N, C-alpha and C positions, 0 to 999 in steps of 0.2 A: 539789280537784285540777283543774288546767287542762285544757281540751279538747285542747290540743296533745299531751298525754301519752296520750290515749286512742287508741292506735295498734294495739292487738291486735284483729284481726277475728275473726269467728266461726270460720272454718276454721282460722286460725292457733292459736286457743285449743284447738280440738279436737285438732289434731296435737300441740301441746305436752303436753296431758294424756296422749295415747296414748304418746308417747315417754318421758314421765316415769314412767309406771306399768307399761305392759305389758312383760313380760319372758318370753321363751319358755322360759328355763331354769326359771322358776317352774312352768310347765305340766309339765315333765318331772319335777321334784322331787315335785310333788303326785301325779302319776300313778304314779311309782315306789313311793310309799308307800300310796296308796289305790286305784289302778287306776281303773276307770270311775266309781267314786263321786266322784272328784275333779271330774267334769264339772259335776254339779249343785251341788257346793260352791262352785265359781267363780261360778255364777249367784247363789247366795244371798249370797255375799260382796259382789258388785257392788251388789245391790239393798239389802241390809240394812246394809252398812257403808260401802262406798266413796262412793256418791252422798250419803247423809246427812252423812258426815264432811266432804266437800269443801264442801257447802253450809253447814255449821256454820262452817268456816274462812272461807268467803266472808263470812258475817255478822260474824265477829269482825274481819276485815280492814276491812269497811265501817264498823264501829263505831270503829275506830282509824285512820281516814283521816288522812293527814298525818304519822303516826308511822312509824318504821322497822318494816317488816313482819317479824314473826318471833314465836317462842314467847314470848320475854321480854315484849315490849310487849303482846301479847294477854292473857297471864295477869295481868300487872301491873295492867292497867286494871280487872280484876274481883276479883282476890284479893290484890293487894298485891305489893310488891317481893320479899318473902321467898319466897313460893311461885313467883313468876316466875323467881327464880334457880334454885330446885330444878328447875323444868321445863326451863329452858334448859340447866342443867348435866347433867341426865339425858339430854337429847337429844344433847349433845356426846359423852357417854360411849357412848351407843347407837351413834353413828357409828363410834367406835373398834372396837366389836365387829363392826360391819358391814364394816370394813376387812379383818377376817380372812377374811370370806366372799369379798370382791372379790379379794383378793390370792391366795388359794388357787385360785380359779377362773382367775385370770389365768395362774398358773404352769401349770395343767393345759392351758389353751388354747394357750399357747406350745408346750408339749410335743407336742400333737397337730398344731399348725400346722407345726412344724419337722420332727418325726420321724414323723408319721402314726400315733402311738400314745402311750399314757401312759407316760412314763419311770418313774413311781413305782408300784412294786408295791403289793399290798394290805397288806403288812406294813411299809410305809415311812412311817408317820405322822411319825416324828421327822425323817426326811430331808426330807419335804415341808414341815414346819414351819420347819426351818432355812432352806430355800431361800426360803420365803415371807418370812421375816424379812429376809434379804439383799435380796430384791427390794423390800420396803417401804422399807428404808433408802435404796436407790438412788432410788426414786421421791421420797422425802422430800428427798434431796439435789437432785434435778432441780427440785422445787418451790421450794426456796430460791433457785434461779437464775431462776425465772419459768416459767409454764406456758402461755404464749401459744401456742406451736407445738403442744403436746400437746392443748390444748383445741380448737384448730381441727381437728386430726386426729381427735379424738374425735367431733366433730360429723359429719364425713363417714362415719367408721366406724360411728357409732351409727345413721345412716340405713341403712347397708349391713346391719347386724345385724338391724334391724327388717325389712328386705327379705328376709333369709334366713328369718326366722320365717314371713313371709307366703308365701314361695316353698315352704317345706316343707308348709304346710297345703294349698296349691293342688296341689302335686305328689303328695301322699298321696291326695287325692281323685281326681286324674286316674289315678293308678296302679290304684286299685281300681275306680272307676266308669266309666272310659273304656278303660283297657287290659285290664281284666278280671282283674287279680291278686286272689287271695283275701285277705280281711282277716285280719290276724294274730290278732285276737280279736273274736269275735262277741259283741255286748252287747245287752241288753234294757233297757227303761226301769227295771226293778227293779234291774238291776246298777248303774245310775247313782245310786241313792239311798243316801246315806251312813248308816251306823249310828252314832248318837250314843251308844249304849251301849258302843261300842268305844273304848278309851283312845286308840289311835293316831289315830282320827278327831278326837278332842278336841284332841290335840296339833297336828294339821294345821290346826286353826282358827287357832292362833298363827302357823303358817307362812303361812297365807292372809293374815292381817292384815299380816304382814311383807312379803309379796309386793306388797301395795298401797301400800307406803311410797313417798312422793313425792307422792301425791295430795293430802295435806293442805296442801302448799305452793302448790297452784294457786290457792287462795283469795286470795292476795296480789295477784293480777292483776285483781281485780274493778274496781278503780279505773282500770285502764289499758285496759279493754275498750271498744271502740267500740260504742256502743249501751247502755252501762251495765249495770246488774244484769239487765235483761231478756235481753240477748244472752248474758251470762255464764251464767245459769241454763239457757238453751237449749243452749249449747255444752257445758256440763258434763254435762247430761243425755244429749245425743247421744254424748259421749265415753264416759260410763259404760256406755251400752248397747253401744257398739262394743267396749269393753274386755271386757265380759261375754261378748259374742258371740265375740270372738277367743280368749278363754281356754277357752270351751266347745268351740269348733271345734278349737282346738289340742289339747285333751284327746282329742276324738274322732279327730282325724287321727293322734295317737300310737297309739291303739288299732288303727288300720288297718295300722300298720307293724310294731309289736312288741308282744309279750305283756308284761304287767306284771313278771313274774319275771325277764325279761331286761334290765330297766333298773336302773341304779344312780344314785346322786347324783353320782358323780365323772365318769363317762364317758357318761352317758345320751344327751346331745345328739349325740355322735359315733356311738354305736350306731345311733341313728335315721337319721342321714344315710348311714351305711354300708349299712344295709339298704335304704333308699330308693334309693340309688345302684345297688345290685344289681338291684332291680326295674326301674329305668329304663335299665339298661345303661350306667351312668356308672361310671368307674373309681374306685379308692381315693383318687385325688388330691382328691376332693371334700372329704375331711375336713381336708386341709391348708389348703384355701381357707377352709373354715368356721373352723378353728382360728385362722388368722392374722387373719381379719376380726374375730372375737370378741375376740381378744387385744388388738388395737389399740384397739378400742372400749372395752374394760375398762381398759386402761392409761390412756387419755386421761381416762376418767371418774374413775378412782381419783385421778389427779394433781389434777384440778380439785377433787374432793371433799375431798381431804386438806387443801388450802389453804382452801377456802371454809368448811369446818366450823369452823375456828378463827377465820377472819375474821368470820363471822356472829356468833359468840359474843362476840368482843371488841367488835364494833360495838354490841351490845345492853347488855352488863352495865355497871352504874355503876362509875366509876373507884374503885379501892381494894379491890374484892372479891378480885381475884387478885393474887398477888405481883408487884411492879413488874418484877422481873427477867424474869418470864414474859411480860409484855406488851410488852417492848422490841421495837422494829422496827429493821431494818438500813437501809442506804442505799437499798434498793429498796422500802422500806415493807413488808417481809415479816417477820412475827414468827418469826424463825428459831429462837429458844430454845424457843418453844412447840411448834414443829414437831418439834424433836428430842426433847422430852419426850414428845410424842404418839407418836413412833416407838418410844420405850422402852416405853411402856405397851402398845402393840400387840404388841411383841415378847413381853412377859409373857403377854398373852392368847393368843398362839400356843403358847407353851411349856407353860403350865399343863395344858391338856388332854392333852398327850403324856405327862405323868407317869403317867397311868393308861390310855392308849390306844395300841395298836400298829397297828390297822387304819386305813387311809386312809379307807375308807368310813365307819367309825364316827367318825373325826375330823371328816369333812365334816358328818355328821349332828349332831354335838355343837356345832360352831361355828355351824351354821345355827340350831339351837335356842337357843343362847346369844344370838345376834343378835336372833332373834325375841322372846325374853323381854325383853331390855333395850330394844328399840324400843317395846314395849308401855307401858313406864313413863312416858315423856314424853307419849305420847298420852293416857294416863289424866289427866295434869295438864291437858292441853288440853281434854278433855271436861269436867273439873271447872271450868275457867275459863269454858267456854261456859255451863255451868249457873249460874255466878255472874253472867254477863251477863244471863241471863233472869230470875234471882231478884231480885238486888239492884241491877241497873243497867238497869231497863226504860226509863228516860228517856234513855239514851245515844242521841244521834242517829245514825241509819244509814239508808242508802237501800235496804238489802236485808235481808230476814229469811228464814230457811229456811222457816218457816211463821209465820203471824200469831199463832196461839194459843200463849200461853206454856205452858199445860198440856200441849199436844201436843208442843211443842219439848222440854220437860223430860222427858216420857215417852220420847221418842226417845233423848235423851241418856242417860237412866238405863238404858234397855235396852242401849245400846252400852257403857256403863260396866260393866254386869253381864257382858257378853260378854268385854270386855277383862280384867276381873278373873278370870273363869273361865279364859280362855286363859293368863293369867300364872301362875296356880296350876298348871294342868295341864302347861304347858311347863317349869316349874321342877322338877318332881318326876318320878322314874322311874315307869314303868308298874307297876301293882300286881302283875302277873304276874311281872315281873322281880324285884321285891322278894321275892315269895314263893319264886321259884327260889333266890335268894341265901340266904334264911332256911332253906330246906330243903337247902342244901348242893349244889344242882345246878350243873353246869357252865354258865357264862354265855356261853361261846364268845367271839366278838369284841365282844360288847356291852360298853359302858362299865359299870364297877361302879356299882351304884345309890348307894352312899355317896359315891363319888367325884363322881358327877353332882350330888348334893345340895350337896356342899362347893363345887364349882366355881360352880354357879348362885347359891347364897345367899351364898357368899363374895364374888363379884363385886358383887352388889347391895349387900351390907353395906359393902364397901370404898368404892365411889364415893358412896353416900348418906352414909356417915360423913364422907367428905371434904367433901361439900357442907355438912354441919352444922358442921364445924370452920371452914370458910372463912366461912360466914355469921356465926357467933358472933364470929369475929375481926373481921369488918367492922362488926358492931353495936357491939362494944366500942370500936373506934376512932372510930366516929361519935359515940358517947356521950361519949368523952373530948374530942373536938373541940368538942362542944356545951358542955361544962362549963368548958373552958379560958378563954373570954372572961369567964364569970361569976366565976371564981376571980381572974382578973387585975383 
């Protein structure tokens, strides 16, 4: 790679990593589920997962210098085209599950931004899903016309939303330690220690890994970093420490303003700002500003991601794997057919959970768990690809290695693989207590039926993995036929 392309400096790379990974909503979701124990879990996730994962991806990017950076090229270089396709395909589908999270939060943000409250009551899961489907189709339509304006808007609003997160942390600390307001929840060191014998804590590991999504993509910039791998390692280490500190501080700041039982997944961030506003003498209007800011940032991010998810996959996959009609591009070089098919699939992903769920809060929890589960799958392929790099491709030239020792690298990768497999299993099945309540005929309340949860989670995995198998088998058959035709002639 030419020196002229090495334009990303230390501070720029640190900020890119921060904005890609840190999300204050993740702090709230974890705190709503685990309380103070989420604080130390963030620290563990940063050190045990995030930093090693980014360094692994940096090594894979370095070993594939000159190729199109992405899941397909990385896995293909160590495991072959078949497994590279599976990895790329599962990442594409994982994004579609993530679109359900983004769109539902977008709708709630706009509701708070415009009305100052959540328009959707707790028993309005179907209404929320239908609204989200309509919004997603409108966003898809906008994407087919180009996303330049929305992407620029997202950049500005994204910085503003990051600023809101930092503002909350600082304001919460000022409210308690400067203004003398009593903390909402007094916590001890013992309170911050998670109990790994608790099923919900294990489920939250999956949510934690999901919250760090985006970090694996930072590795592609190792070749564009001014100062090369040495600067990259320093920047990514500093960013990881900053992210860990922000997540821990964020969790602590939340504990100062609100008790765990007063938080929920749907409106938690607005509950926080309302309570903080009361302590600081700020009016109700603060939630309107927060809602509009977050809504614009989410809208722009969703529009860009809806387009880039397909564009990245099409740029990586060999020609002939996907149906030709699906890969057609219009006059603006946009794969409109694929975008509309994607919108149809996302619509199904919204509607299926509502067949067994009425509560908005349960719907939000279900789609977050679905997204977390399905994002774990392509990351498992990436870890296996990295292990393949260290086992069978030791001679591949690369200017950067996570660690020099192959044994240590494989140990780290194997440990991460074990964590991901555990998280995937735990996230996909209902809590044993819920299963026991159902078997004993107890009222499950607003919780999703355990059998329905199993069907939704395993049904989704079976569907898109089955599609991947069919598409690859079809591709192999056509390749074999093409190879035989000259011999027959």
